[in-house]
Every structure is written in C-alpha cells, then in structure tokens.
C-alpha positions in Angstrom: 74.7 157.9 -94.6 73.7 158.1 -98.1 74.6 161.1 -100.0 73.3 161.5 -103.5 74.3 163.7 -106.3 70.9 164.2 -107.6 69.4 167.3 -106.6 66.1 166.5 -107.8 65.0 164.2 -110.3 66.1 161.0 -109.3 66.8 159.2 -106.2 70.5 159.0 -105.6 71.1 161.0 -102.6 71.1 160.4 -99.2 67.8 159.2 -98.0 67.0 159.2 -94.4 63.7 158.2 -92.9 63.2 160.8 -90.5 64.4 161.2 -87.0 65.1 158.5 -84.7 66.7 158.4 -81.4 70.2 159.4 -80.6 73.4 159.6 -82.5 73.7 155.9 -82.3 70.5 155.9 -84.0 72.3 158.2 -86.2 74.6 155.5 -86.9 71.9 153.4 -88.2 70.8 156.2 -90.5 74.2 156.6 -91.7 74.2 153.3 -93.2 71.3 154.5 -95.2 72.5 157.8 -96.0 73.5 158.4 -99.4 75.1 161.4 -100.9 74.0 162.2 -104.2 74.0 165.5 -106.1 73.6 166.3 -109.5 74.9 169.2 -111.4 73.3 168.6 -114.6 71.1 171.2 -115.6 68.4 169.3 -117.1 66.6 167.3 -114.6 69.2 167.1 -112.1 69.1 168.3 -108.6 71.8 168.4 -106.2 72.4 164.9 -102.7 73.0 162.7 -101.5 73.8 162.7 -100.5 72.5 164.5 -96.2 74.7 163.8 -93.4 74.5 166.9 -91.4 72.0 165.9 -88.8 72.4 163.1 -86.3 71.6 159.9 -87.6 68.4 158.3 -87.0 67.1 155.0 -88.1 65.1 156.8 -90.6 67.8 159.0 -91.8 70.0 156.0 -92.1 67.9 154.0 -94.3 67.8 155.9 -97.5 70.0 158.6 -97.7 70.6 160.8 -100.1 68.7 160.8 -102.9 69.9 164.1 -103.8 67.6 166.2 -105.6 65.1 164.5 -107.8 67.4 164.3 -110.7 70.9 163.6 -110.8 73.2 164.1 -113.6 75.5 161.8 -112.0 75.2 158.5 -113.5 77.5 155.6 -112.6 81.0 155.3 -113.8 81.8 152.7 -116.1 84.5 150.3 -115.0 84.2 148.2 -118.1 87.8 148.1 -118.9 88.9 147.4 -115.4 89.7 143.9 -114.4 87.1 142.6 -112.0 88.0 139.7 -110.1 85.9 138.3 -107.3 88.2 135.6 -106.3 90.9 136.4 -103.6 93.0 133.9 -105.5 93.1 135.9 -108.5 94.2 139.2 -107.0 97.6 140.3 -105.7 95.8 142.0 -102.8 94.5 138.9 -101.3 96.8 138.9 -98.5 95.9 142.3 -97.1 94.6 142.2 -93.6 91.4 144.1 -93.0 90.0 144.8 -89.6 86.7 143.3 -88.8 83.4 145.2 -88.8 82.3 143.2 -85.8 82.7 144.6 -82.4 85.7 143.5 -80.4 85.2 140.2 -78.7 85.8 142.0 -75.5 82.7 144.0 -75.7 79.6 144.5 -73.5 79.1 140.8 -74.1 80.6 138.1 -75.9 77.4 137.2 -77.5 78.0 138.5 -81.1 81.2 136.5 -81.3 79.5 133.4 -80.0 76.5 134.0 -82.2 78.7 134.1 -85.3 80.1 130.7 -84.5 76.8 129.1 -84.0 75.0 130.6 -86.9 76.7 128.8 -89.7 73.6 129.0 -92.0 73.1 132.8 -91.8 75.8 135.1 -93.3 74.3 138.0 -91.4 75.3 136.4 -88.0 78.7 135.3 -89.0 81.9 137.1 -87.9 82.9 139.0 -91.1 85.5 141.5 -92.1 83.5 142.9 -94.9 79.8 142.3 -95.4 79.1 139.1 -97.4 77.2 140.9 -100.1 77.6 138.0 -102.4 75.6 135.6 -100.3 73.0 137.5 -98.3 69.5 136.6 -99.5 66.0 137.6 -98.5 65.6 134.4 -96.4 68.4 135.6 -94.1 66.9 139.0 -93.3 64.0 138.0 -90.9 66.0 135.6 -88.6 69.3 137.6 -88.8 67.9 141.0 -88.0 65.6 139.5 -85.3 68.7 137.7 -83.7 70.6 140.8 -83.7 67.8 142.9 -82.3 67.2 140.3 -79.5 70.9 140.5 -78.6 71.0 144.3 -78.7 67.9 144.4 -76.5 69.6 142.2 -73.9 72.8 144.3 -74.0 70.8 147.4 -73.6 69.0 146.1 -70.5 72.4 145.3 -69.1 73.8 148.7 -69.8 70.8 150.4 -68.3 71.4 148.5 -65.1 75.1 149.1 -64.9 75.5 152.6 -66.6 77.6 155.2 -65.0 78.2 158.8 -66.2 81.7 157.9 -67.6 83.0 157.3 -71.1 84.0 153.7 -70.5 80.6 152.9 -68.8 78.3 154.8 -71.0 79.4 155.8 -74.5 81.8 152.9 -75.3 79.3 150.1 -74.6 76.6 152.0 -76.2 78.6 152.3 -79.5 79.3 148.5 -79.3 75.6 147.6 -78.7 74.3 149.2 -82.0 77.3 148.7 -84.2 76.7 145.2 -85.5 73.1 146.0 -86.1 74.0 149.2 -87.8 76.4 147.4 -90.2 74.1 144.6 -90.9 70.9 146.6 -91.4 73.0 149.0 -93.7 74.1 145.9 -95.8 70.6 144.7 -96.2 69.2 148.0 -97.2 72.0 148.6 -99.5 71.2 145.5 -101.4 67.6 146.7 -101.6 68.8 149.7 -103.4 71.2 148.0 -105.8 69.6 144.5 -106.1 66.0 145.0 -105.3 63.5 142.0 -105.5 60.1 141.4 -104.1 61.3 138.8 -101.5 63.9 141.2 -100.1 61.4 144.1 -99.9 59.0 141.8 -98.0 61.5 140.6 -95.6 62.7 144.2 -94.8 59.1 145.5 -94.6 58.4 142.8 -92.0 61.2 143.4 -89.6 61.5 147.2 -90.0 58.8 148.0 -87.3 60.8 145.8 -84.9 64.0 147.7 -85.7 62.3 151.1 -85.4 60.8 149.9 -82.0 64.3 149.1 -80.8 65.8 152.5 -81.8 62.9 154.2 -80.1 63.5 152.3 -77.0 67.2 153.1 -77.2 66.5 156.7 -77.9 64.0 157.1 -75.1 66.2 155.3 -72.5 66.0 157.4 -69.3 69.1 155.7 -67.6 71.2 156.5 -70.6 69.8 160.0 -71.0 70.3 160.8 -67.4 73.9 159.5 -67.6 74.7 161.9 -70.5 73.0 164.8 -68.6 75.3 163.9 -65.6 78.4 164.0 -67.7 77.4 167.4 -69.1 76.7 168.8 -65.5 79.9 167.2 -64.0 83.0 169.1 -63.0 85.0 167.3 -65.6 82.9 168.7 -68.5 85.4 171.4 -69.4 88.3 168.9 -69.7 86.4 166.9 -72.3 87.5 167.1 -75.9 85.4 168.9 -78.4 84.5 165.7 -80.0 83.3 164.1 -76.8 81.3 167.4 -75.9 79.7 167.2 -79.3 78.6 163.6 -78.7 77.1 164.3 -75.3 75.3 167.4 -76.6 74.0 165.7 -79.6 72.8 162.6 -77.6 70.8 164.8 -75.2 69.2 166.9 -78.0 68.5 163.8 -80.1 67.0 162.2 -77.2 64.6 165.1 -76.6 63.7 165.1 -80.3 63.1 161.2 -79.9 60.4 161.9 -77.3 62.2 161.1 -74.1 60.6 164.0 -72.3 57.1 162.9 -73.2 54.6 161.4 -70.7 53.7 157.8 -71.2 50.5 158.4 -73.4 52.1 161.0 -75.5 55.3 158.9 -75.9 53.2 155.9 -77.0 51.5 158.2 -79.6 55.0 159.5 -80.7 56.3 156.1 -81.2 53.3 155.2 -83.2 53.9 158.2 -85.5 57.5 157.1 -85.9 56.5 153.6 -86.9 53.9 154.9 -89.4 56.3 157.4 -90.9 58.9 154.7 -91.5 56.3 152.5 -93.3 55.0 155.4 -95.3 58.5 156.4 -96.5 59.4 152.9 -97.5 56.2 152.6 -99.5 56.8 155.9 -101.1 60.1 154.9 -102.3 58.9 151.6 -103.7 56.3 153.2 -105.5 58.7 155.5 -107.2 60.9 152.7 -108.2 58.1 150.6 -109.4 56.5 153.4 -111.5 59.8 154.3 -113.0 60.3 150.6 -114.0 56.8 150.3 -115.2 57.3 152.7 -118.1 58.4 151.3 -121.4 58.2 152.9 -124.7 58.8 150.4 -127.7 60.0 152.1 -130.8 60.3 150.4 -134.2 60.3 153.3 -136.6 63.6 154.9 -137.4 61.8 158.3 -137.6 61.1 158.1 -134.0 64.7 157.7 -132.8 65.9 160.6 -135.1 68.6 162.6 -133.2 69.4 160.0 -130.5 73.1 159.5 -130.3 74.7 156.0 -131.0 75.2 155.4 -127.2 71.5 156.0 -126.4 70.5 153.6 -129.3 72.8 151.0 -128.1 71.3 151.2 -124.6 67.8 151.1 -126.0 68.6 148.1 -128.1 70.2 146.4 -125.1 67.1 147.1 -123.2 64.9 145.7 -126.0 67.1 142.5 -125.9 66.7 142.2 -122.1 62.9 142.4 -122.6 62.6 139.6 -125.1 63.4 141.3 -128.5 66.5 139.1 -129.1 67.3 140.5 -132.5 67.3 144.1 -131.5 70.3 146.2 -132.8 71.4 149.7 -132.3 71.0 150.3 -136.0 67.8 148.6 -136.7 66.0 148.4 -133.5 63.6 147.7 -132.0 64.4 150.1 -129.2 62.9 150.5 -125.7 63.0 153.9 -124.0 62.7 153.9 -120.2 62.6 156.4 -117.4 65.9 155.4 -116.2 68.3 158.4 -116.1 70.5 157.6 -119.1 67.6 156.6 -121.4 65.3 159.5 -120.3 68.1 162.2 -120.5 69.0 161.1 -123.9 65.6 161.5 -125.1 65.0 165.0 -123.6 68.3 166.2 -125.0 68.5 164.7 -128.3 65.2 163.3 -129.7 64.0 165.3 -132.6 60.6 163.7 -132.2 58.7 166.3 -130.2 55.8 164.0 -129.5 58.2 161.3 -128.0 59.7 164.0 -125.9 56.4 165.2 -124.6 55.3 161.6 -123.8 58.5 160.8 -122.0 58.4 164.0 -120.1 54.9 163.7 -118.9 55.5 160.3 -117.8 58.5 161.3 -115.8 57.0 164.2 -113.9 53.9 162.1 -113.1 55.6 159.0 -111.8 53.9 157.5 -108.8 50.9 159.9 -109.0 48.2 157.5 -110.1 46.6 154.1 -109.8 48.0 151.6 -107.2 51.3 153.4 -107.1 49.9 156.9 -106.3 51.9 158.5 -103.7 49.7 161.6 -103.3 47.8 160.3 -100.2 51.0 158.9 -98.8 52.5 162.5 -98.9 49.4 163.9 -97.2 49.8 161.3 -94.4 53.6 161.9 -94.1 53.0 165.7 -93.8 50.2 165.1 -91.2 52.2 162.8 -89.1 55.3 165.1 -89.2 53.3 168.0 -88.0 51.7 165.8 -85.2 55.2 164.7 -84.3 56.4 168.4 -84.2 53.5 169.4 -81.9 54.1 166.5 -79.5 57.7 167.8 -79.1 56.6 171.4 -78.5 57.4 172.8 -81.9 55.1 174.8 -84.2 56.0 173.0 -87.3 58.2 170.1 -88.6 60.7 172.5 -90.2 61.6 173.7 -86.6 62.2 170.0 -85.7 64.4 169.5 -88.8 66.4 172.8 -88.0 67.1 171.8 -84.4 70.0 169.6 -85.6 71.2 171.8 -88.5 73.4 174.9 -88.8 70.6 177.1 -90.2 67.3 178.2 -88.8 64.1 178.4 -90.8 64.6 182.2 -91.2 68.2 182.0 -92.2 67.5 179.3 -94.8 64.7 181.4 -96.3 66.8 184.5 -96.3 69.6 182.6 -98.3 67.1 181.1 -100.6 65.6 184.6 -101.5 69.0 186.2 -101.9 69.9 183.6 -104.4 66.4 183.6 -106.1 66.7 187.5 -106.6 70.1 187.0 -108.1 69.0 184.2 -110.4 65.7 185.6 -111.6 66.7 188.1 -114.3 69.4 185.8 -115.7 66.8 183.1 -115.9 64.4 185.3 -117.8 67.3 186.1 -120.2 67.9 182.4 -120.6 64.4 181.8 -121.8 64.5 184.8 -124.1 67.6 183.6 -125.6 66.3 180.2 -126.1 63.2 181.4 -127.9 65.4 183.7 -130.1 67.6 180.8 -131.1 64.6 178.5 -131.7 63.2 181.1 -134.1 66.5 181.4 -135.9 66.4 177.8 -136.6 63.0 178.0 -138.1 61.5 175.7 -135.4 57.8 175.4 -135.5 57.5 175.3 -131.7 59.5 178.6 -131.4 56.4 180.5 -130.4 55.2 177.7 -128.1 58.2 176.4 -126.1 57.1 173.8 -123.6 59.0 171.9 -120.9 59.7 169.0 -123.2 61.3 171.4 -125.6 63.6 173.3 -123.0 66.2 170.6 -122.6 66.3 169.7 -126.2 66.9 173.3 -127.4 69.1 174.2 -124.6 71.5 171.5 -125.8 71.1 172.8 -129.4 71.9 176.3 -128.2 74.9 175.2 -126.2 76.3 173.3 -129.1 75.8 176.4 -131.3 77.2 178.9 -128.8 80.1 177.0 -127.6 80.5 174.3 -130.3 80.2 171.8 -127.7 78.4 168.4 -128.2 78.3 166.3 -125.0 78.0 163.1 -127.1 81.0 164.0 -129.1 83.0 164.6 -125.9 82.2 161.1 -124.6 85.2 159.3 -126.3 87.5 161.6 -124.3 85.9 160.5 -120.9 86.4 156.8 -120.5 85.9 155.5 -117.0 89.4 154.2 -116.4 91.0 157.5 -117.3 88.6 159.5 -115.2 89.1 157.3 -112.3 92.9 157.5 -112.7 92.7 161.3 -112.9 90.5 161.6 -109.8 93.0 159.4 -107.9 96.0 161.4 -109.1 94.2 164.7 -108.1 93.5 163.4 -104.5 97.1 162.2 -104.3 98.3 165.7 -105.1 95.8 167.5 -102.8 95.7 165.2 -99.8 98.8 162.9 -99.9 96.8 159.5 -100.4 97.1 156.7 -102.8 94.1 154.8 -104.1 94.7 151.3 -105.5 92.5 148.4 -106.8 91.8 145.6 -104.1 89.4 143.5 -106.1 88.9 140.2 -104.6 89.5 141.4 -101.1 85.8 141.9 -100.3 82.7 140.2 -101.5 80.5 142.3 -104.0 76.8 142.2 -105.0 77.6 142.5 -108.8 80.5 141.7 -111.1 80.8 145.1 -112.2 81.5 146.4 -108.7 85.1 147.5 -108.0 86.8 147.5 -104.7 89.6 149.9 -103.7 92.1 150.4 -100.9 93.1 153.9 -99.7 96.7 154.1 -98.4 98.5 157.1 -96.7 101.8 158.4 -98.0 103.6 155.5 -96.2 101.6 152.9 -98.0 99.5 151.9 -95.0 95.9 151.4 -95.6 93.5 154.0 -94.0 90.2 153.1 -95.7 88.5 151.0 -98.3 85.6 151.7 -100.7 83.3 149.9 -103.2 82.2 151.4 -106.5 79.1 150.4 -108.4 79.0 152.3 -111.7 76.3 151.0 -114.0 72.6 151.6 -114.6 70.6 148.4 -113.8 67.0 149.6 -114.1 65.4 146.3 -113.3 66.9 146.0 -109.8 68.7 149.3 -109.0 67.6 152.6 -107.8 68.3 155.7 -110.0 70.6 158.5 -109.1 74.0 158.4 -107.4 75.0 158.2 -103.9 77.6 157.5 -101.3 76.9 155.6 -98.2 78.8 154.3 -95.3 79.6 150.6 -94.7 81.5 151.1 -91.5 83.0 154.1 -89.7 86.3 154.7 -88.2 86.2 153.8 -84.5 88.7 153.4 -81.6 86.2 151.5 -79.6 85.6 148.9 -82.3 89.3 148.2 -82.9 89.9 144.5 -83.3 93.4 144.5 -82.1 92.9 146.9 -79.3 95.6 149.3 -80.6 94.5 150.6 -84.0 91.2 152.2 -84.8 88.9 150.3 -87.2 89.3 151.6 -90.6 86.3 153.2 -92.4 84.7 151.6 -95.5 82.3 153.4 -98.0 80.5 152.5 -101.1 79.7 154.9 -104.1 76.9 154.1 -106.4 76.2 155.6 -109.8 73.9 155.0 -112.7 76.0 155.6 -115.6 75.4 154.1 -119.1 77.0 150.8 -119.2 79.5 149.7 -122.0 77.9 149.0 -125.3 79.4 146.4 -127.5 83.2 146.6 -127.4 83.4 150.2 -126.2 84.1 150.9 -122.5 81.6 153.1 -120.7 82.1 156.6 -122.1 81.0 159.4 -119.8 79.4 162.7 -120.4 81.1 165.7 -118.7 78.3 165.9 -116.3 78.9 162.3 -115.4 82.4 163.1 -114.6 81.3 165.8 -112.2 79.1 163.3 -110.6 81.8 160.9 -109.9 84.0 163.6 -108.4 81.0 164.7 -106.3 80.4 161.3 -104.7 84.1 160.9 -104.1 84.1 164.1 -102.2 81.6 162.6 -99.8 83.6 159.3 -99.5 86.8 161.4 -98.7 85.1 162.9 -95.8 84.1 159.6 -94.5 87.5 157.9 -95.3 90.0 160.5 -94.4 88.7 161.3 -90.9 91.1 161.3 -88.2 88.4 161.2 -85.6 88.7 158.1 -83.4 85.3 158.7 -81.7 83.1 156.6 -83.7 79.9 158.5 -83.1 81.3 161.7 -84.7 83.8 160.1 -87.2 83.7 161.0 -90.9 80.3 162.1 -92.0 78.7 161.0 -88.7 77.4 164.0 -86.6 78.0 166.4 -89.3 75.1 168.9 -89.6 73.1 168.0 -92.7 73.3 171.4 -94.2 77.2 171.2 -94.2 77.6 167.6 -95.3 77.6 168.5 -99.0 80.6 170.8 -98.7 83.3 168.2 -99.6 81.3 166.8 -102.5 80.5 170.1 -104.1 84.0 171.3 -103.4 85.4 168.3 -105.5 83.2 169.2 -108.6 85.2 172.4 -109.0 88.2 170.4 -109.9 86.5 169.1 -113.0 87.2 172.6 -114.5 90.9 172.8 -113.3 93.0 172.6 -116.4 95.7 170.0 -115.3 93.1 167.8 -113.8 90.8 167.8 -116.8 93.5 167.5 -119.4 95.1 164.5 -117.5 91.6 162.9 -117.7 90.4 163.8 -121.1 92.1 161.4 -123.5 90.4 159.8 -126.5 89.9 156.2 -125.6 91.0 154.9 -129.0 93.7 157.3 -130.1 95.0 158.7 -126.8 94.6 162.3 -128.1 94.2 164.9 -125.4 91.1 167.0 -125.4 91.8 169.9 -127.7 92.8 173.2 -125.8 89.9 175.2 -127.7 87.3 172.6 -126.4 88.7 173.0 -122.8 88.3 176.7 -123.1 84.7 176.2 -124.4 84.0 174.0 -121.4 85.1 176.8 -119.1 82.9 179.3 -121.0 80.0 177.0 -120.9 80.2 176.5 -117.1 77.6 179.3 -116.5 75.4 178.5 -119.3 71.7 178.9 -118.2 73.0 179.3 -114.5 70.0 181.4 -113.6 67.6 178.8 -114.8 69.3 175.9 -113.1 69.6 177.9 -109.8 65.9 178.7 -109.8 65.1 175.0 -110.3 66.9 174.0 -107.2 65.4 176.9 -105.4 61.9 175.8 -106.4 62.5 172.4 -104.7 64.1 173.9 -101.6 61.3 176.5 -101.3 58.5 174.1 -101.7 60.0 171.7 -99.2 60.3 174.4 -96.6 56.8 175.7 -97.4 55.2 172.2 -97.1 57.0 171.6 -93.7 56.6 175.1 -92.1 53.3 176.6 -93.5 51.2 174.0 -95.1 48.2 172.7 -93.4 47.5 169.0 -94.2 43.8 168.6 -95.2 43.3 172.2 -95.6 41.9 174.0 -98.5 45.3 173.9 -100.6 46.6 170.7 -102.0 50.2 169.9 -102.1 50.3 170.4 -105.8 48.7 173.8 -105.4 51.6 174.8 -103.0 54.1 173.7 -105.6 52.4 175.8 -108.3 52.2 178.8 -106.1 56.0 178.6 -105.1 56.7 178.0 -108.9 55.3 181.5 -109.7 58.4 183.0 -108.0 60.9 180.3 -108.9 60.1 179.2 -112.5 60.1 181.5 -115.4 58.2 178.9 -117.4 55.5 177.8 -115.0 55.1 173.9 -114.4 52.3 172.1 -116.3 48.9 172.1 -114.6 49.3 168.3 -114.1 52.8 168.4 -113.0 52.9 166.1 -110.0 56.7 165.7 -109.5 56.1 165.9 -105.7 54.8 162.3 -105.9 58.4 161.1 -106.8 60.3 163.7 -104.6 62.1 161.0 -102.7 64.6 163.3 -101.1 62.0 164.8 -98.8 59.4 162.1 -98.5 61.5 159.0 -98.3 64.9 160.4 -97.3 66.6 162.7 -94.9 66.0 166.0 -96.8 62.7 166.9 -95.2 62.7 170.6 -94.4 66.4 170.3 -95.5 66.5 170.4 -99.2 67.8 174.0 -98.8 71.1 172.2 -97.6 72.3 171.9 -101.1 72.3 175.5 -101.6 73.7 176.2 -98.1 76.5 173.8 -98.5 77.2 175.2 -102.0 77.9 178.5 -100.4 80.5 176.8 -98.1 82.1 174.7 -101.0 82.5 177.5 -103.4 84.1 179.7 -100.7 86.4 176.8 -99.7 87.4 176.3 -103.4 88.1 180.1 -103.5 91.0 179.5 -101.0 92.7 177.6 -103.7 92.0 180.2 -106.2 93.4 182.8 -103.9 96.8 181.1 -103.8 96.8 180.4 -107.6 95.6 177.1 -109.0 98.8 176.7 -111.1 101.0 177.3 -107.9 101.3 173.5 -107.2 103.2 174.0 -103.9 100.5 176.4 -102.5 97.8 174.2 -103.8 99.2 171.2 -102.0 99.6 173.2 -98.8 96.0 174.4 -99.0 94.9 170.9 -99.8 96.5 169.5 -96.7 94.9 172.3 -94.6 91.5 171.3 -96.1 92.2 167.6 -95.3 93.2 168.4 -91.7 90.0 170.4 -91.1 87.1 169.7 -93.3 88.0 166.1 -94.0 89.7 165.1 -90.8 87.5 166.5 -88.1 84.2 165.0 -89.0 81.3 165.7 -86.7 83.7 166.2 -83.8 83.6 170.1 -84.2 80.8 172.4 -85.2 80.9 172.9 -89.0 81.2 176.7 -88.8 84.2 176.4 -86.5 85.7 173.9 -88.9 85.1 176.1 -91.9 86.7 179.2 -90.0 89.7 176.9 -89.0 90.2 176.2 -92.7 89.3 179.5 -94.3 90.3 181.9 -91.6 86.9 183.6 -91.7 83.1 182.9 -91.8 81.7 181.8 -95.2 80.4 184.4 -97.9 77.9 183.7 -100.7 80.0 185.9 -103.2 82.2 183.2 -104.4 79.2 181.0 -105.3 77.4 183.9 -107.2 80.7 184.7 -108.9 81.3 181.1 -109.9 77.8 180.9 -111.3 78.1 184.1 -113.2 75.2 185.7 -111.2 76.9 188.8 -109.9 75.9 191.5 -109.4 72.7 190.8 -107.8 69.8 192.1 -110.0 66.3 193.0 -109.4 63.9 190.3 -108.4 60.7 189.3 -110.0 
C-alpha cells in the first residue's frame, strides 16, 4: 500500500483506486498504497500514506497521496555512496528470499514460466523486482501472461477448494502474489519514472487486471468456503489473525458484489472498470498539469527573497530546459509547481505578483482545457453512488466506513470537536498575521490574500522565534538525518539498519537500498529509498509502499517466512553544486513519517501474509506509526544527534532547539482547520452530495469552507480538481483518517511522555511494547484491541489537543 505524507496538496500518500474484491485484492492494492503525510503548515496535508481498509486493486494502485500537499519532500542521499553493481558492495553475498511463490505451489507454472520467458523480466524468477530493466514493452505481454496463469489457477482452486486453511487460504495467497508483486512494480515505475509508453501499456491492461480481481472477489466457491470456515465447530480455535482474514474476506466479497444477481453484478463490474479508468486519468491529468506550468524569470528583481537553494534548483531546472548557461546567481531561473520550487516561492518570494500567479496556477491544476478533471470528478461521484446503491447502502461514505474503525457519525463527531477547538485559535492566527504585516509597513496589510499568508507567516515565525528554515538547512544534511533516524529505531525497537546497495536493482542511481537486521544481526526486512524530486518523471509528494509482504506460505526454503520489502519515496530538493541535499525541518519530519509506515510493514511478526504488516489494517488506523514517529523530531537527544552543521560539524545551538519546540504549535489552529476542510468536504461529497444536482462540487467546497477556513477560498479555487487522495487514491470518504489516526498517535506518544523521555531504560521498555503490539501485530488484530494492548486503555483526543496547543476547547464559530 502506499502511504503518503502529504495531507493535501500534493500526491504522495497512499493512493488506492477504490474497492476491489477480497483481501487478496487487498494485496494488490497494497502494492499501490503509499503512505504520505505532510506536516508542513503551508500547503501540506497529512498520507499516504491509507492502509486501513482491505486492499483492493484500486486501493493498491495508488496509495497514498496523503493530503494534497506534503511538506515531505525527499531525502537527499547525495553524499552516500550509491553502487548498483553487486561487485562493488560488501553486501553482495547476502541471500535474499525470492518474491516468487514457492515452486511447490498450486501449480509449478510460475516457476516454469520464468525459465521459458528469457526476454521478459516480469516473467523471470527474481528475488527483488528488476526495476532497472523493466520497460513499457514488457508490460502488456507480462501482465497478460500472469493474468492467464492466475485465471487457470483460480479455476483449479474453485474446483478443488475445501473449507480448510491449506485448501483455501494458502493456495489463494499463492495465486495472486506474483501478480501483486509484478503489478506493484510496474505501477511503482509509473510513479517514479513516468513516460507515455508506460502509461499507455498500463492503461491497456488495467481493465483485464480489474476484471480478474472482480472475478476473484465474486467467486462463489471461495466465498462459500470462507463462510463454511466461519460456521464450522473449529471457528473458536482459530487464531485472531485467521479469524480476521476470514471475516475480512467475507465482508470484502460482499462489498465486491458477490451477493448481486447476474444483471446487477454485470452493472457493478462495469462501474468498477469505469472507476479504475477515471481514477487513472484523474491522476495523469494532475501530473501533466503540474508539469505543464513553467515560469521563466530573467530579472533579478523577480527572484528577490528566494534562498540560494531555491535559486540553485531554479537554475538547474532552466539548464534542463535548454538554458545551458543558467546559473543560480545570474539566471535565468524556471519556477515550477513541483513542491520544492512552489513552496520556496510561496514562503520567500518578495514579488507578490509572482506569488499570486504561482498560487493561482497551483490551486487550479487540472481544472481547464484538455486536462480538466471537473467532469471526471462528477463521473466518479456518480459511479460511487451507483455502486453504493447496488450494494444496498445509502451513500458511498457508508461503503467506505464498512471496512474502517469509524462510522460516518463518529468521524463527523471527531471532526467537529477538533474544528471547534481550532476555530478561535485560527481567528487569532489571522489577526496576529495582520498586525505583524502592519508593523512591517506592508502595503498588503489591509488586504491579505492567500498568496500572502504563507509568505508573511514565515516572516512572523522568523520574527517571533528567530527561526529561519533556510538558515537551518545546513544543520540537516541527509546522511546525518538518516543516521539519526536509524540510531533512534535501534534504541526504541532494537533493530539495526545498514546500507545494502547493489543487492537489489534500482530504478535511478540516487535510490538507496537498506537491510534491516534484528539484534542478532539476522536480516528481517529490506527497503528502498528514493529521495529527490524529478518533476519530469516523478509524482509529487512522499509515500511508502509495499514491494512484498512477510509471508509464511510464500517461504522459499519452507522453514522461514518470506521477509518484507518496502520502498520510501520523497521529493526533496536534490543536491545543488557541491553541497549535499540540505533539508528543512519539515522535510526531516516527513522522512520520519514515511519511515514509521515502513516500520509497521517491516517489523511485523505476523506470518499470515494476508494480514502481515500494513495489510488488513483499517484505513483510519494506518497512520498511527507514521505520525507517531514525527514526534521524535522534537525529542532533544534525537534532534541534537541529527542537527550537525554539514561543514563544521557544529551542533544546533541549544537556544535554536528551544525555539523549534516553542514554534511547534505556531498557527496550529490554522493548520488544523486546513486539514479539517479537506476531511469535511470529502465526507460531504460522499455522503450528502447529489451528482448532477443544483450544487456543483466547488459550491460544496465553498460551503464547507465557511466553517473550516477563517480566510475563505478564492471564488475560482478549484483545488478539488487535483485532490488525488480522494479521486485517484484510497482516501475517498476516508480523508478524516489522518485526524483519526493523529488522535491514536498522539496518545501513543504520550505513553513515552508518561514514563519520562529522558529515562532511557523506561523509553526502551515502552518502545519494545510498541514494537510488539502496534508494529508486530499488523492486521491480525483489530486496531482498537492493539491500541488497548499497548496503552492499557482506549484512546483519548486530549494528548493531540495538548500537543497542538489547542486546549482548552474554545467556543466555535
């Protein structure tokens, strides 16, 4: 699954395409799930990252575009050695278990196919996906061959199925695993190495893939076998994990239309196919419209205020666009809507006209011309409502909540409680900003608009806390950040992370590969890390996704479970000149966030593959580990171990650390309302909105904004046209999950506060308990039970409000 750190603003969270059949389908979705969340106040929304609901092919596909904007940009690994040749790396001899099904599977066809298909890397027997050699030309024949084999094996299973684990669940997991892994690899490449040929190939075979998963999810023999297991006298003797698998499979089958009559099932399947196509087109339009915008600047007056890092990036972009002599000092410079470029302009450009132009371009992405998503959104909402009615629900939000912790009513209740607590502080935020603007003699003081808020907020923060994010960059070089992160998880969870470059093929030379070892030195997981922004080919935002999951059934040696593999993707500013990638503090938070998702995937001790790691975790609980990890960025020992000047080695001064702590709740009310706007409009569109009625989608957003935005959006604000989280990902009627999980994560971190963050022994003990519950149990136990097992009680929103400085609850608007 993909999880993304953006909460809204840029794709990077986990993106799922909707709901497809069964948990196995869930697997498929997993591959696409990205977790991405963004903590940044500016245009960041917390995702992707997303994994709570059972996976569906739709869900898998794109996960996690966390909110529309993620402050999480990629980490820079510029100073790390990158070797793509096993011969150049000491880890070359490490043995890695294959991702392929065991040769002793429902059939030996996969193994035989790999031997016979020398010309297609998708059909070969590999240990890690051959990302370096997969091309568009391999997709059509490769996916079709895998689908053909999966269909044949499904037919065999339907004829021989029995209501026992070895005769039902194990062969079922084997059938879809190879397809899940390969489809996930192909779609991953589309996200990080996009090109027209790859797009076209995926678009052509996607309907065939969706058709297979629909057939799988609507298989009566398999459904009846799961029902028989549930109704058997042996039910009570099953483990919690196996019960969860059976229950989820049955519920997911119902949501996949298994109970529908033939004509309605045919209608349902067409809706699913259409939704998959529309979601893919939506995301492509967002990417293309983002890439389409370029602002060439030649006058130094236009770039006044932009920091050196931003000018270096703008000059590099200009060089890549044919301006060979462009330099950071003399230009020309090209501004884009890619996150590092866009955010630099909104935060630092003194040219108000430039800020307005870039802001308007950003909020109107994919809302006009050939790339207009407006009608696509209308069609998606219409089809989702049709799907809900076919399944017997009143609206799509009810369908979404069927596989989550919350109900529509509970989600709305939480959002309103947080809104009422955030409103008065947000009003005060705007008043403070206006007062500061006046004190600076700014001509726009009496007419602050959206393109002024981020700029003047940054100036106020610098004035109030004497903090300048750009001046902090030298203290946060990627290598030190990663080392500090790895030291932290070693202390908390007893694991060791070490480079393993060269062990697995990668899709770009900047990608790093790591091995995760337990305390004895034995490998327990692996992960890829792709840090830099590449606007010409790579989606924006930040996310985590699954490559393969832990699985007993798919063990190659028959004794040890297959080890999990993940990838983390960010969009951080790349190195400029001789400098390594230097990170903002928000980018540091983003890396910690995505690694939290990866930890839940990699540290699982669940051997049942269908609920291992992030699989089977309810969507509104899946952000718990990621948001939990963000808290450690403010932990003194952790931060001071990271924050060393990249040239001098000087530690971040104590007074600056204290200012970072003080600034943690800066404009918390405003940032909270921004997230609540997105969550509320999402629920409104999927529970009350009538497609084709008197009110447009943009009218709904403006109506919601009256209660969630102190400064109303522009009349031509069409951010919904690029809201990939809910229209191209798995957050439909689920964007509230960020806040829901934030309650869980804040309360979980308060357990460490309770024992004393400076008490290392107690922190380690609490960390081990967190590992053995939240990180180890995966989807094998209900998330509320897991939380209670860790915390000793049910969650409370009080720690979140306290951490955000929003207590006590004040009067609402």
